[in-house]
C-alpha positions, 0 to 999 in steps of 0.5 A: 451708707446703703448695703451693696446689692449682690443680686444685680449683674456687674457693670460692663467693665473693660476686660483690661481695665484695673476694675475688671481686675477688682471685679474678677477678684470679687467673682472669684472670692465669692465663688461666682464664677463656678462652683465654690469647690472649684474657684473660690477663696483668697486670690490676687490677679494681674494682667497677663497679656492682651491679644487680638481678641481677648485679654488674659488675666493670671489668677494666683490663688493663695495655695494653688497654681496660677490659673488663666482667665481669658476675656474677649475685648471684642464684640461677640460677632467677632469671635469665631465661635462660642467659647464652650467649644474651646473647652471642649477642645481642651478636653481632648488634648493629649497631656502636656500639649497645652492648658487644661480646661478648668471652666467656662461661661459663654453667656455674657448676660449671666456671666459674673463678669459681664462677659464671656470667659474661659478659665484654664491651667496656666502654661509656663513660659513665653513666646519667642520672637519670629526672628529669634527662632532657631532650628531647634525651635522648629524641630521641637515645634514639629514634634509637639504638633505631631503629638497634638495631631494624634487626636483624629477627627472625621472631618472639618468642624467644631468639637462639642462637649459630651459623649460625642465630640464630633457630632457637629462635623458634617458627614460626607466629602469635606470642603474648604472653598465655600468657606473661603468664598464666604470669608472673603464676601464678608471681608468685602462687605465689612472692610471694603474701604480698607480693601479698596484703600490698600489694593488688597482685591487682586490678592483676595482674587488670587487666594481664592484661586489657589484655594480652589485649586486644592478643592479636589484634594480636600474633598477626598482627604483622609486623616484629619486631626484635631487641629489648633487652628491658630498656631502663630508664634504668639500662641507658642510658649517656650519654657527652658529644655527637655531633659530628655531630647535636650530641645527647647521645651514647648506647649501651645495656648489660645485654642479659640479656633481648634477643630477638626481639620486638615494637618496642613493648616497647622503646619502653614500657620507658623510662617514661611515666605509669608510673614509680618508682625510678631505672629509669623516666622520667616523661613526659607523654603529649605527650612520649611522643607525640614520642618515638615519632614521633622513633623512627618517623621514625628507622626510615623513615630506615634503611629500610622501615617495617613495619606493626608501626611505621607504624600508630602507633595500634596500636604505642602500644596495644601499648606500653600492654600492654607497660607494664602486663605489665612495670611490674606484673612490677616492681612484684611485684619490688619489693613482695617485697623491700620488707620488707628493702630501703629503696630498695625500700619507698620506691619501692613507693608511687610505682610502685603508685600510678602503675601503678594510675592508668594501669590505672584501679584506685583505689590 
């Protein structure tokens, strides 16, 4: 039998396949994923979960705590940004908010797995189904989010590794509308057939109008923060109860979208009147008001509250704009996959109906 060549790159494997698990074990054991002092030695692995863009593998070393390796299972152009930006954001988190960064390899061509990957510590616990959220969950999440948002940012933009983490954030007044206009144009170009089939054009047009109405507020905003960017229910982990408060203990995962941003973005991501699928928690207007109030109170307990948060009326108006933008993005995503994925077909009418109602459009 010919000896195995170790100088050749691995074959491109399906990130969710057993073969990827075997490749992961081999790369880990030989220290090919990072300096051997960091990642090496005997391990066993198991597939921890598969999200919209990433497969998560749990790596269990013999004498160390488990780690998580996240490997994208979509084409590179479907990723929001390079994975090293996620690692940079993780490095700025307050202790206990989410996972700790361990390693990253952003280039598929030189990766020991044939794919980019991110390695972090494991966050214990599990997500809670949207229908099972209680008032205690909402309060705990509000207070934890306030903790994350103690990390301030100069504006809207990604984090960089190194001594100047906000160097990529543009100076001067911040903008949101041009980003949304660009995204809508991209959706129309890539998913025009699905948009026409499901009659989504009026929702896209209405979402643009809602965002345009707050553009003046965004341009004058102060108090930007390090935002998670995708704090839906599936990215919020629960593990027992906090001994001090008695509230459910919470941490966040999957900081793929993290960047400097408007705090209203993270507040809007959880749910409310616009919901559907495993991502969004249905909440009445009273529950949203209480959730926002708990967040504002928690921000005050941690320091000075900026005008971007203290002006609750403006905060809620911006939350509605972020909801219009991001739920429309998810709606297009779901519609584009409805023909091939049963789960997305089931979610589509609920998400479309609740968004249409929020935008004042007959569904």
